[in-house]
N, C-alpha and C positions, 0 to 999 in steps of 0.2 A: 504494499500499500504506500501511496505517495503522500508524504506530509507537506502542508504548506510551509512549515517552518524550517524544514531541512531541504538540503539539495535533493535533486530528483533521484529516487531510488524505489525499488520494489522488492521488499524483504520477502514476500511470499513467493515471488519468482525465483529469487535466490535459493530459497529453501527447496523449491521444486526442482531445481537443477541438480542440488546436491543429494536430494532423496533419490532422484533418478539414477544418479551415478552410483550410489550405494546399493541399489537394487539390481543394477545392470551396469557392469563395469565396461561393456562395449560402448556405452553412450559417450564415453570420453573421446572416442574417435570422431564423433560428430561436432564436437564444440571445442576441442583443444586448439584448432587452427585459428580461432578468433577471440576466444575468451581467455582471459588472464585473471590471476588472484586479485590483482589490484582493481578489477572491474567490479568486485563486490563491495558493497557500501559498509556492512557491518563487519568488525574485526574478526568475530568468531566464524562468520561465513568465509571470509578471506582464508582463514587458517585451515578450515576444512577443505576448501578447494585446493589450496596450496598443497596440502597433504595428498589429495587425489592426484594432483598434476605431477607431484614428485614420484609417486608410485607408477604413474603412466610413463614417465621419462625413463624409469628403470625397468620398464616392461613387466611390472608386478600386478598382481590382481587387485581390484578395488572392491572392498567391502567394509562392512562395519568393523570387523576385527583388525583388518590391515590398516584402515585409516586411523582407528584408535591407537594403534601401535605407532603409527608414523607421527601422530600428534604428541604422543608420549616422549618419543625420541627427540622431538624438537621442544619439549618442555612446555607444550601448550594445551595438553589434553583437558586439564581442569579449566583453564581460561576459556576454552571453546565450549564449555558446558558439559564435558565428560561423556561417557558412554550413553548417558541418558538422552542428551542432545541428539546424538547420532540415530538412536532409536526413534526419537520424535521425527526426525527428517524422513526416515523410512516409512513411518506410519501415515504421514500426511500425503504420499504420492502413491496412488494405486498402480500406475504404470509408467514406464520410462519412455514411452513413445513420442511425448512431446518435448523431450529434453532440448532439442534445438530451438524450438519456439520459445521456451522460457530462457534459454540462454541469450537469445537475441534481445529479449526485453531487458536483460541485466546488462548487456553490452551497450544497448542504446541509452540507458539511464546513465552509464559511465561516461559515455560521449558528452552528454548534456553537462555533467559534472565538470569534465575537463574544459568544456566551452565556457562555463561560469569561471573556472580558474584562470582560463586565457584572458577572459575579460578583466579580471582583477590584475593580472600582470601587465596588460596593455594600459589600464588606468595608471599603474604604478610608473610605467615608462613615461607617461604624459607629464608627471610631476617631477621627473628628473631635470635638474638644472644643467646648464653648460653642455648640452648634447647637440650634435648635428641633426637637423630635421630629418634629412633623408636617411641617415643611419638609424635613427629611431623608428621611422616608418617601416624600414626593412625588418628591424627586430620585432616590431608588432606583427608584420605579416608572417614572419617565421613562427611566431607563437601560434597563430591561428592556422598556419599551414600544417604545422605537427599534429593539430587535432584532426584535420582532414586526412592526413596521411595514415593515421592509424586505421581509417576505415577503408583503405585501398589494399588490403592483403590479398594476395593471390592464392588460389587453391588449385588442386589437381582437377583437371578437365579430361574427359575421355577422348581418345584419339579420334573418335568418330567426329566429335565436335570440331576439333582442330583440322581435320581433313575437310570438313564442310566449309569452314571458314576460309581455308586455303583455296579451294575451288571457286568460292565467291569472290575472293580478292584477285584471283588470277583472271576474272571475267571483265566486262566492261566497267567503266568508271562508275562509282556509286552516285545516285542521284543526290541532288542538294539536300542537306538536312541530315544525312547519315555520315557516320565517320568515314574519312577517306583512308583506306588501308596504308597507301604509300603515295607519296607525292610524285607525280609524273613531271619531267621537265619538258615533254612534248618535243624534244629532239630525239628522233626515231632511234638513231644509232646508240646514242647515251643511254636511253631507256632500255634498250634491249641489252645493253652490256650491264647496267646496274640494277635493272628491275625497278627503276624509280628510285627516289630518296626514301630510305626507310626510316620510319618512326624511331626515335630515340638515338639516331646516329648523329655524330658530329662530322660534317663533311667539309673539309678545307679545300678551298679553290685558291690556287696561287699562280702568279705570273709576274714577270718583270713589268714596269711601267709601260703603258700604252699598248700591252698585248690584248687587253679587252676582258680583263677579269671582272670589273664592275659591270660591264655591258652584259656578260654572260650571266652574272648574277641576277641583274634586273630582268633579262629576258626570261630566266626561269621563274622568277616571281610573278611576272606577268602572265606566263603561260599557264601556270597552276591556278592562279587566282581567276582568270578569264575562262579557261577551258575546263578546269576541274571544279570551279566554284569553291576553291579552298581558301581559307583565312591565313593571310601572310603578315607577320610582323617584320618590319624592315627598320633596322637600326643603321642610320646613315651618318657616320661619324665624320666623314670627308666632305660630303656634298650637302648643300641645303636641300630642304624638301622641294623648293621651287626647281632646282637643277634636276632633281630625280624626276619630277613630274614632266619636265621638258624633254628629258631623254625618253621617258615612256611614251609621251605623245609622239615624238619624231619616229620611234619604232612603230606604233601602232598605225599612224597615218602615212607611214613610208614617205616622209618628208625630210629633206636635209635638215640635220640637227641645228646647223648654224642659222638656217632660216627660222626655225622655231624660237631660238634664243633672241634673234634680233627682231623677229616680227616682220621681216621683209622677204616676200616670197617671189619666186620667179613667174609662177603662174597663180597670181594672187587669189583670184576667185575659186579655182580648182582646189588649191592647197588648203585654203581656208575652209573650204567644206570638208575636206578630209580630216582637218584638224577638229572641227566640231563633231564629226562622226566618231572619230577616236576618243574624244573627250566623253561622249555618251557611253561608249563601251567601258572605258576605264572607270568611270564614276560608279559603275555598278559592281566594280571588283572589290572584295574585301582586302584591300591592302592598307595596312596601318603604318604610317612613317614617323619615326622619331629622329629627328635630326640634331639631338643635342651634340655640340662639338666635342665636349669633355664629359664622357660618361664613364662612371666606375662600374665594375662588373656587378656590384651588389645592386646598383640602381637599375641596371639592365635586367637583372633577375627579377627584381621587384615588379618592374613594368610589364615584363613578359608574362609573369604569373597573374598580375592583375587582368591583363587582356585574356589570359587562358580562362580565368573564372567567369569572364563576361561572354566569351566565345571560345569554341574549341580550336585553339590555334593549330594550324596544320604545317606551318613552315616558319621558321625564323631565319632571317638574312641579316648578317653583321658585316658591314662595310666600314672599316676593315679591322682586323684582329690587334694589330700593333698600335692603334690609337686607343684602345680601351685602357683605362686606368686600373691598376691592381689595387687591392686593399693593404698589402703589406708595405711598410716603409723600407723594404730592402733596397740595398745600393745595386743589387744584381738584377738587371733586366732579364736575364734568362729565368731567374727564380719567379720574377713577377709574371712573366709570360706563362710559366708553368701553372701558376695559381689561376690565371685566366682560361687557359685551356681546360683545366680540370673543372672549372666552374661552368664552362660552356657545355661540356659533356655531362655534368651533372643536371644542368638546366635541360638539356635534351631528354634525359631520362624522366626528370620530374614532370615535365609537360607532355612527354610522349610525342615529341614531334622532332622531325630532323632540323638541325641547326646548320645552316650553310654559312661558313665563316670565310670571308676573303682574307688573304694573307700575302704579304710581300715575300719576295725572294731576295736573297743576299746578292751582292755584286759579283760573287764568285762565278756567276753564270756568264758574265761579260768577258772574263779573262781565260776561259777555257777555249780550246779550239772548236769543240763541239758546244754550242750554246744551249743544248736541250737540257731543261732542268731536271734535277734529281732531288731525292729526299734530303740530302744533306745541304741543299740550297735554301731550304726554308730558314728564315731568320729566326734565331733562337729555336733551332730546328728540333732539339731533343724532345721537348715536351709536346710540341705540336705533332710530330710524327707519332709519338707514342699514344697520345690522347685521341687522336682522330681515327674514325672508323674507315673514312675514305678520304684519300688525298688525290686531288685532280689538279693537274698543270695545263697551261695554255702555252703552246709554242708556235710561233709563225716564222717560217723561214724568210719571208719577205722583210722582216725587221732587221735581219742580220746580213743578208746576201742580196746584192743588187741584181737586177736582170742581166747586166753585162757579165757580171761574175758567174752567174748561173750558166749562161750560155757557154762559157769556156769550160765548165766542168760537166755539162750534161747534154744529151742529145735532145734538142727542143722538140722534136717531133714525137718522140717516145716519152719524155719527161718534161713537159711544158712549165714554164715558170709558175710557181705555186701562188700567184697573186690571189689574195683574198682566202687562201686556205689555212685554216687553223688546226693543228694537231691537239686534240684534247687527251691528254695522257693520264690514264688512271694508274698512278704509281703506288698506291696502297689501297687494298680493298679487303677489309677484314673477314668479310663473309662471302668472298667471291675472287675471281681471277682479276689479274692486272692485265693492262693492255692499252690499246690506243683506238680512238675513233677520230673521224675528221668532220669538221663543220666549215660552213662558209661564213667569212666575216665581211659585212657590208659596212665600210668605213663612213660613209656620208650619212648613215643613219645610226652608226654605232651598234649594229644589230648582228646577231649570229642567226643563221638559218641552217636547215638540213641541206646538205651538199646538192641533193637533187632538186631542190626547190627552185623553180624558175622565177627570177625577180623582174618586176617591172620597173622600168627606169622612170616611169611617169609618177 
């Protein structure tokens, strides 16, 4: 029964759980995955369940005799009411069939008590003096998030259910309103290779300046938001939100990005009409842009989780990793980046969405005879390489080899100059093969397209 003067609890449900376990020890298998001793409100019930749980962990039988002995071993038998209390628990429950139902009542009441406690902790944070507002808000969200996390335990599921989900996910894209199993980039070769961007993965996209890493990330964000109706959170630490929108408009309208920035069009009426049509398409996309220039990882995590609670975020894009500020005051930038990449991986798992983080490459690429990037070229590479599930590089021959130099070393008829050809190198793939695919880069709109796609110059 729930008292108005006490935190939420149901002593009768607690007794029903314990009585059920005492008459049928198999009942513990139904509740042990989500019910803990601290979920019980009264101390004596906590102690009795703790004794049952200890016996369960040692794979010993649960009954009045074994539980009484366990309580005695822990010096709590008399405090828990003795053998008489155990007999009372057995007498009040005619059957153990409903043990799981009663256990969920106990668990729910415990959640409400933790919520009340979280409220008190948040209130106390509000009274603390001389603290940073953002840090305090993050701590408050952590308190509340821990309450929610307690409710998201996984349990065994039959293989039949997993197989059913697998074939559903392997089919057509899910309709709007249902969870998207994996985020598609809508670059055919890349999706065929990776199977899309998997939830809870940290994907690092790296290249030297001007190779198009931001363009590719924005293309992916646009494609999944427009084509898959996914919700995308975009942290743009390098470009303003206006610059991001201008790039997206140029891509969508297939209009020269310089014209979009300046507002001067070669074919004014025709291109302005395209811009308006593109604006209509993009305005319907669930893309949320945060262009804070100096963003700490704790703030990023807080903002992403807040959006996650409002909407089921499907993809987080970070442009770019080296601009994020770490929380530690270490003099070592390598250590700071290690903390950032670990936090981004943790965020991907917490929100169960892929995090696509853009990264710089070191100058070592420029000084090798082969300018093709490799994992050691990642700036502060150790932690990035270790924490990332997928590492993708962009390499374009035309950035390093002129057409004349190419002609000297290649047969133009069999190997034409790779103008606009981008090698997308999958250098690390934790759950699949590594390899390479090719995309076409269109510089005047800063856009990547599938190699086979026919582009209109208009």
